BAZADREN-255601 format. One record per residue (C-alpha): residue in three letters; residue number from 1; x, y, z. Coordinates in Angstrom, 1 decimal, padded with zeros to 4 digits. Layout:
N
 residu num      x      y      z
    ALA NUM      X      Y      Z
...
//
This chain:
392
 residu num      x      y      z
    MET   1  000.0  000.0  000.0
    ARG   2  001.3  003.4 -000.9
    HIS   3  000.4  006.7  000.8
    ILE   4  001.2  010.0 -000.7
    ILE   5  000.9  012.7  002.0
    PRO   6 -001.1  015.8  000.9
    ARG   7  001.2  018.8  000.4
    LEU   8  001.4  021.3  003.2
    THR   9  002.2  024.2  001.1
    SER  10  002.6  025.1 -002.6
    PRO  11  005.7  023.7 -004.2
    LEU  12  008.7  025.9 -003.8
    LEU  13  009.8  026.9 -007.2
    LEU  14  013.2  028.1 -006.3
    SER  15  016.3  028.7 -008.4
    LEU  16  019.6  027.0 -008.2
    ALA  17  021.1  029.6 -005.9
    ALA  18  018.1  030.3 -003.8
    ALA  19  018.4  030.0  000.0
    CYS  20  015.8  027.5  001.1
    SER  21  015.4  025.7  004.4
    GLY  22  011.7  024.8  003.9
    PRO  23  008.5  026.4  005.0
    ASP  24  008.2  024.4  008.2
    SER  25  011.9  024.4  009.2
    THR  26  013.4  025.4  012.5
    GLU  27  017.0  026.0  013.3
    LEU  28  018.7  024.2  016.2
    SER  29  022.4  024.2  017.2
    GLU  30  022.9  020.5  018.2
    SER  31  025.8  018.7  016.5
    VAL  32  025.6  015.0  015.5
    GLU  33  029.3  014.5  014.9
    GLY  34  031.0  011.7  016.9
    PRO  35  034.2  012.1  018.8
    SER  36  036.3  011.6  015.7
    GLY  37  034.3  014.1  013.7
    GLU  38  032.5  011.5  011.6
    PRO  39  028.7  011.3  011.1
    ILE  40  026.8  009.0  013.5
    ALA  41  026.3  005.3  012.6
    SER  42  024.9  004.5  009.2
    SER  43  021.5  003.5  010.6
    THR  44  020.0  003.4  014.1
    LEU  45  016.5  002.5  015.2
    ALA  46  015.0  003.7  018.4
    ALA  47  014.9  000.7  020.8
    THR  48  012.4 -002.0  021.2
    THR  49  009.2 -002.3  019.7
    THR  50  005.9 -001.8  019.7
    LEU  51  003.1 -000.3  017.6
    VAL  52  005.1  000.7  014.5
    SER  53  008.5  000.1  013.0
    PHE  54  010.3  001.4  009.9
    THR  55  010.9 -001.2  007.2
    SER  56  012.7  000.9  004.5
    ILE  57  013.8  004.4  003.5
    GLU  58  014.5  005.6  000.0
    SER  59  016.3  006.8 -002.0
    ASP  60  018.7  004.3 -000.6
    GLU  61  021.9  003.5 -002.5
    ARG  62  021.1 -000.2 -002.5
    PHE  63  018.5  000.8 -005.1
    ALA  64  016.0 -002.0 -004.1
    ASP  65  012.3 -001.8 -003.6
    ILE  66  012.5 -002.7  000.0
    SER  67  016.0 -001.4  000.7
    GLY  68  016.0 -001.9  004.4
    THR  69  017.5  000.6  006.7
    GLY  70  021.2  000.0  006.4
    GLY  71  022.4  002.1  003.5
    PRO  72  023.0  005.8  003.1
    VAL  73  020.1  007.8  001.6
    LEU  74  021.0  009.8 -001.5
    PHE  75  020.6  013.6 -002.0
    ALA  76  021.4  015.9 -004.9
    ARG  77  023.7  018.9 -005.0
    THR  78  021.8  021.6 -006.9
    THR  79  024.6  024.0 -007.6
    ALA  80  028.1  023.5 -008.9
    SER  81  030.8  023.0 -006.3
    THR  82  031.8  026.6 -006.4
    GLY  83  030.0  029.7 -004.9
    ILE  84  026.8  029.2 -002.9
    GLU  85  026.3  025.5 -002.1
    SER  86  022.7  024.2 -002.1
    TRP  87  021.1  020.7 -002.0
    LEU  88  017.9  018.8 -002.4
    LEU  89  016.5  015.7 -000.7
    ARG  90  013.5  013.7 -001.8
    PHE  91  012.6  010.4 -000.1
    ASP  92  009.9  008.0  001.0
    PHE  93  009.9  005.4  003.7
    GLY  94  008.0  002.2  004.7
    ILE  95  006.4  001.9  008.1
    ARG  96  004.7 -001.2  009.5
    ASN  97  001.8 -001.7  011.9
    ASN  98  002.9 -004.3  014.4
    SER  99 -000.2 -004.2  016.5
    ALA 100 -003.5 -006.1  016.5
    GLY 101 -005.5 -003.0  015.7
    PHE 102 -005.4  000.1  013.6
    VAL 103 -002.7  002.6  014.4
    THR 104 -003.0  006.4  014.0
    VAL 105  000.2  008.2  013.3
    GLY 106 -000.2  011.8  014.6
    GLY 107  002.4  013.2  012.3
    TYR 108  006.0  012.8  011.0
    THR 109  009.1  014.9  011.3
    ALA 110  012.2  014.9  009.2
    THR 111  015.4  016.4  010.7
    VAL 112  018.5  017.0  008.6
    ASP 113  021.8  017.6  010.3
    ASP 114  024.9  019.1  008.6
    GLY 115  027.2  018.8  011.5
    ALA 116  026.6  022.4  012.6
    THR 117  022.9  023.0  012.5
    ARG 118  019.7  020.9  012.5
    ARG 119  016.6  021.7  010.5
    THR 120  013.2  020.0  011.0
    TRP 121  010.3  019.7  008.6
    THR 122  006.9  018.3  009.5
    ALA 123  004.2  016.4  007.7
    PRO 124  000.7  015.1  008.6
    GLY 125  000.3  011.4  009.6
    GLY 126 -002.4  008.9  008.9
    ILE 127 -004.0  005.6  009.7
    ILE 128 -002.0  002.3  009.2
    PRO 129 -004.4 -000.7  008.9
    ILE 130 -003.9 -003.9  010.9
    GLY 131 -000.9 -005.9  009.8
    SER 132 -000.1 -003.5  007.0
    THR 133  003.1 -001.7  005.8
    VAL 134  002.5  001.6  004.1
    ASN 135  004.9  003.6  002.0
    VAL 136  004.9  007.3  002.8
    VAL 137  006.2  009.8  000.2
    TRP 138  007.5  013.0  001.9
    PRO 139  005.3  015.7  000.5
    ASP 140  007.7  018.7  000.0
    ASP 141  011.2  019.1 -001.2
    ILE 142  013.7  019.3  001.6
    GLN 143  016.3  021.8  000.6
    GLY 144  019.2  023.7  002.2
    THR 145  022.2  025.9  001.5
    GLY 146  025.6  026.1  002.9
    ARG 147  027.1  022.9  004.3
    MET 148  026.1  019.6  002.7
    PRO 149  023.8  017.5  004.9
    LEU 150  025.2  014.5  006.9
    THR 151  022.2  012.7  008.4
    LEU 152  018.4  012.4  008.2
    THR 153  016.2  011.4  011.1
    VAL 154  012.6  010.5  010.4
    ARG 155  010.2  010.2  013.4
    ALA 156  006.7  008.8  013.5
    ILE 157  004.7  010.4  016.3
    VAL 158  002.5  007.7  017.9
    GLY 159  001.9  009.1  021.4
    SER 160  004.3  007.4  023.8
    ASN 161  005.1  004.8  021.2
    SER 162  006.9  007.2  018.8
    ARG 163  009.5  005.6  016.6
    GLU 164  012.5  007.1  014.6
    ILE 165  015.2  006.1  012.2
    THR 166  018.5  007.9  011.5
    VAL 167  020.5  007.3  008.3
    ASN 168  023.6  008.8  006.8
    LEU 169  023.1  011.0  003.7
    LYS 170  025.3  010.7  000.7
    GLU 171  025.6  013.0 -002.3
    TYR 172  025.0  011.1 -005.6
    ARG 173  027.5  011.9 -008.3
    SER 174  027.5  010.4 -011.8
    PRO 175  030.9  008.8 -012.5
    THR 176  032.1  011.5 -014.9
    THR 177  034.8  014.2 -014.4
    SER 178  032.2  016.9 -013.8
    GLY 179  029.8  014.6 -012.0
    GLY 180  027.2  015.4 -014.7
    PHE 181  026.3  015.1 -018.4
    ARG 182  025.9  017.2 -021.4
    PHE 183  022.6  019.2 -021.6
    PRO 184  020.2  017.4 -024.1
    GLY 185  019.4  020.6 -026.0
    ARG 186  021.6  023.1 -028.0
    ARG 187  021.6  026.9 -028.0
    THR 188  022.1  026.8 -031.8
    ASP 189  018.6  025.3 -032.2
    LEU 190  017.0  028.3 -030.5
    THR 191  016.1  031.6 -032.3
    THR 192  016.7  034.9 -030.6
    GLY 193  014.6  035.3 -027.4
    LEU 194  014.1  031.6 -026.8
    ALA 195  015.5  029.5 -023.9
    TRP 196  015.1  026.1 -022.4
    ARG 197  012.9  025.8 -019.2
    VAL 198  013.8  022.9 -016.9
    GLY 199  011.7  021.7 -014.0
    LEU 200  011.8  018.6 -011.7
    HIS 201  009.1  016.0 -012.1
    SER 202  006.8  015.3 -009.2
    ASN 203  008.2  013.2 -006.4
    THR 204  007.5  009.5 -006.9
    ALA 205  009.9  006.6 -006.2
    ASN 206  010.8  005.9 -009.9
    GLN 207  010.6  009.5 -011.1
    ARG 208  012.1  011.2 -008.0
    TYR 209  014.8  013.3 -009.8
    ALA 210  013.4  013.2 -013.4
    TYR 211  013.1  016.4 -015.5
    ASP 212  010.6  017.9 -017.8
    PHE 213  011.9  020.2 -020.5
    GLY 214  010.2  023.0 -022.5
    ILE 215  011.2  025.9 -024.6
    VAL 216  010.0  029.4 -023.6
    ARG 217  010.0  033.1 -024.6
    ALA 218  009.4  036.1 -022.4
    SER 219  005.8  037.3 -022.2
    GLY 220  005.4  040.3 -020.0
    SER 221  006.5  039.4 -016.5
    ASP 222  006.4  035.7 -017.2
    TRP 223  007.4  033.0 -019.6
    THR 224  005.3  031.2 -022.1
    GLU 225  005.8  027.9 -024.0
    VAL 226  003.6  029.0 -026.9
    ARG 227  004.7  031.0 -030.0
    THR 228  003.5  034.5 -030.5
    GLY 229 -000.1  034.4 -031.7
    GLY 230 -000.3  030.7 -031.0
    SER 231 -002.7  028.6 -028.9
    ALA 232 -001.9  026.4 -025.9
    SER 233 -004.5  023.9 -027.3
    ASP 234 -002.5  023.4 -030.6
    ARG 235  000.5  021.1 -030.2
    GLU 236  002.3  022.6 -033.2
    ASP 237  002.2  026.1 -031.5
    TYR 238  004.5  024.9 -028.7
    LEU 239  008.0  026.3 -029.1
    ILE 240  009.6  022.9 -028.3
    TRP 241  007.5  021.1 -031.0
    GLU 242  009.9  019.2 -033.3
    LYS 243  013.1  020.5 -031.6
    PRO 244  016.0  018.0 -031.6
    ILE 245  017.1  016.2 -028.5
    TYR 246  020.8  015.0 -028.2
    ALA 247  022.4  012.3 -026.2
    VAL 248  023.7  013.4 -022.8
    ALA 249  026.3  010.7 -022.8
    ARG 250  027.6  007.8 -024.8
    GLY 251  026.0  004.5 -024.2
    THR 252  024.1  001.6 -025.7
    ILE 253  020.4  001.7 -026.6
    VAL 254  018.7 -001.3 -025.0
    SER 255  015.0 -000.5 -025.6
    CYS 256  013.0  001.9 -027.8
    ASN 257  009.7  002.8 -029.5
    ARG 258  009.5  005.1 -032.5
    LEU 259  006.1  004.3 -034.1
    VAL 260  003.6  005.5 -031.4
    ASP 261  001.1  008.0 -032.6
    ASP 262  001.2  011.6 -031.4
    HIS 263 -002.0  012.7 -029.7
    GLY 264 -003.6  016.1 -029.1
    VAL 265 -003.0  018.5 -026.2
    ASP 266 -004.6  017.2 -023.0
    GLU 267 -005.6  013.9 -024.6
    ASP 268 -004.9  010.6 -023.1
    ARG 269 -002.5  008.0 -024.7
    ALA 270 -004.2  005.1 -026.3
    PRO 271 -004.6  001.9 -024.3
    GLY 272 -001.5 -000.3 -024.4
    GLU 273  000.8  002.5 -025.6
    PRO 274  004.1  003.0 -023.6
    ILE 275  004.0  005.7 -021.0
    GLY 276  007.1  007.3 -022.5
    GLY 277  005.5  007.2 -026.0
    ASN 278  008.3  007.2 -028.5
    ASN 279  011.3  006.7 -026.3
    LEU 280  014.9  005.5 -026.0
    VAL 281  016.5  003.8 -023.0
    VAL 282  020.3  004.0 -023.0
    ASP 283  022.6  001.9 -020.9
    LEU 284  025.5  004.1 -019.7
    GLY 285  027.6  001.0 -018.8
    ASN 286  028.0  001.8 -015.1
    GLY 287  024.8  000.3 -013.7
    THR 288  022.7  003.4 -014.7
    PHE 289  020.4  004.1 -017.6
    VAL 290  019.0  007.3 -019.2
    LYS 291  015.5  007.3 -020.6
    TYR 292  014.4  009.9 -023.1
    SER 293  010.6  010.2 -023.6
    HIS 294  007.8  011.7 -025.7
    PHE 295  009.5  012.0 -029.1
    ARG 296  007.5  012.7 -032.2
    GLN 297  006.4  009.7 -034.2
    ASP 298  008.9  008.4 -036.7
    THR 299  011.6  011.0 -035.8
    ILE 300  013.9  008.6 -034.0
    PRO 301  016.2  007.3 -036.8
    PRO 302  015.5  003.6 -037.7
    ALA 303  019.2  002.9 -037.2
    LEU 304  018.7  003.7 -033.5
    CYS 305  015.4  001.8 -033.2
    PRO 306  015.1 -000.9 -035.9
    ARG 307  012.2 -002.5 -034.1
    GLU 308  009.9 -001.7 -031.3
    GLY 309  010.7 -003.0 -027.8
    SER 310  013.7 -004.3 -025.9
    GLY 311  016.7 -006.5 -026.6
    HIS 312  018.8 -004.0 -028.6
    ARG 313  022.5 -003.3 -028.3
    ILE 314  023.0 -000.1 -030.4
    ALA 315  025.8  002.3 -029.7
    VAL 316  025.1  006.0 -029.4
    SER 317  027.7  008.8 -028.9
    GLN 318  027.5  011.9 -026.7
    GLY 319  025.8  014.7 -028.5
    GLN 320  024.3  012.5 -031.2
    ALA 321  020.9  013.5 -032.5
    LEU 322  018.2  011.2 -031.1
    GLY 323  014.9  012.5 -032.5
    LEU 324  012.5  015.4 -032.4
    VAL 325  010.1  016.4 -029.5
    GLY 326  006.5  015.4 -030.0
    LEU 327  003.4  014.6 -028.0
    SER 328  003.3  010.8 -027.5
    GLY 329  002.7  008.6 -024.5
    ASN 330  001.6  010.0 -021.1
    SER 331  002.0  013.7 -021.8
    SER 332 -000.5  016.5 -021.6
    HIS 333  001.4  018.9 -023.9
    PRO 334  004.6  018.9 -026.0
    HIS 335  007.7  018.6 -023.8
    HIS 336  010.7  016.3 -023.3
    HIS 337  011.1  014.0 -020.3
    ILE 338  014.4  012.6 -019.2
    ASP 339  015.5  010.6 -016.2
    LEU 340  018.6  008.8 -014.9
    ARG 341  017.7  005.4 -013.3
    ASP 342  019.3  002.3 -011.9
    GLU 343  017.3 -000.2 -014.1
    ALA 344  016.3 -000.2 -017.8
    THR 345  012.7 -001.0 -017.1
    GLY 346  010.0  000.8 -015.2
    ALA 347  009.6 -001.9 -012.7
    SER 348  008.7 -001.2 -009.1
    THR 349  012.3 -001.7 -008.0
    GLN 350  013.6  001.0 -010.4
    ARG 351  014.8  004.1 -008.7
    SER 352  015.4  007.6 -010.1
    LEU 353  018.8  009.1 -009.5
    PRO 354  020.0  012.8 -009.3
    LEU 355  020.9  013.9 -012.8
    ARG 356  023.3  016.9 -013.2
    PHE 357  024.2  018.8 -016.3
    THR 358  027.3  020.7 -017.3
    ALA 359  028.1  023.8 -019.5
    PHE 360  025.1  026.1 -019.4
    ASP 361  024.0  029.6 -018.4
    TYR 362  020.9  030.0 -016.3
    PHE 363  018.5  032.4 -014.7
    PRO 364  018.3  032.0 -010.9
    SER 365  014.6  033.1 -011.1
    SER 366  011.5  031.9 -012.8
    LEU 367  010.8  035.4 -014.1
    PRO 368  012.5  036.9 -017.2
    SER 369  013.3  040.3 -015.5
    GLY 370  015.2  041.3 -012.4
    SER 371  017.8  038.6 -012.7
    THR 372  021.2  038.1 -014.3
    TRP 373  022.5  035.0 -016.0
    LEU 374  024.7  032.7 -013.9
    HIS 375  027.2  030.3 -015.3
    VAL 376  028.0  026.6 -015.0
    GLY 377  031.3  025.8 -016.8
    PRO 378  032.3  022.6 -018.7
    THR 379  034.3  021.1 -015.8
    VAL 380  031.6  021.3 -013.1
    SER 381  027.9  020.3 -013.0
    ALA 382  024.7  021.3 -011.3
    MET 383  021.1  020.1 -010.9
    PRO 384  018.7  022.8 -012.2
    MET 385  015.6  022.3 -010.0
    ARG 386  013.7  025.0 -011.9
    ALA 387  015.6  027.3 -014.2
    ILE 388  015.7  029.1 -017.5
    ILE 389  018.7  027.7 -019.4
    LEU 390  020.9  028.5 -022.4
    PRO 391  023.3  025.6 -023.1
    LEU 392  026.9  026.7 -023.9
//
């Protein structure tokens, strides 16, 4: 059973450099470093049992559906490793009812410690049925600036039977020199006044750090994805329509679809069609895969997808053109979806990993005015949570 907690506040649409400690955070001054200056033990559970117990916490580096409570939990660095440091943590956890009756959890807290300060976020609880384990998705992004976080403590408030788990946190870096990959779009494909807009996908276990890409132009005090004089109900009026997408890294195509029909704006995909529509799954050769989704029908070259489905071993190079953006699969309007994952398929055990990009300029604000362009060079990388981007 999976519980998604209702959001406490509107999503925080913050820039890469924005200072953010969360709407429900409080500052404390307790240190969690041990006598040798190291973080506390990898995982500790509050003593003996009772009504509830934690069964798992994600995103755990073991990358398993029920990962247990022994491994570090991954977080993402959202700025390059120069200047203002900022980070993002998204996670969910399993909690089991050990009693012979229903258990009501009064609420949850999540406390992050960076060795100098502690910040605590809160979320509402819920009822756990008899003999059940529920999966709780933390509702809001946990974010911070300054020192990178060391530990996460999640506490379930059940009167005098409250329970907590503490795990180490670990920054996820892709095994590249910069820790990231090439941006999948090019500046040369944009006309004057256009830019890429990047936003994180909603927080789910297998899409935790996925991105949705659009192309925008300034429109008054905001941005729009639709061309001048166009309509948001016409797919061909979107600025990203039929724009090329390029491989972020070299790898091997292991699965693909290229013949799925494009549908209209706000229309559902046909029964049986793949969620990603026309898509490519590329094995990066290090236990991770990149999936590119929602291409226009028949724009992925046949050489990259000679037949629908899996079982391919087709080499692709970094920067190679993969296809054009369309409106296929589970998509309400033209955009490109990309995620880094630890499995090729969309199975329940698949986990989304932080994906960072290198070599781009960006706005640290969602508005087109009142900001200056910032820069991420070719030797470093950053995770743009929500930004307006011009690739270098």
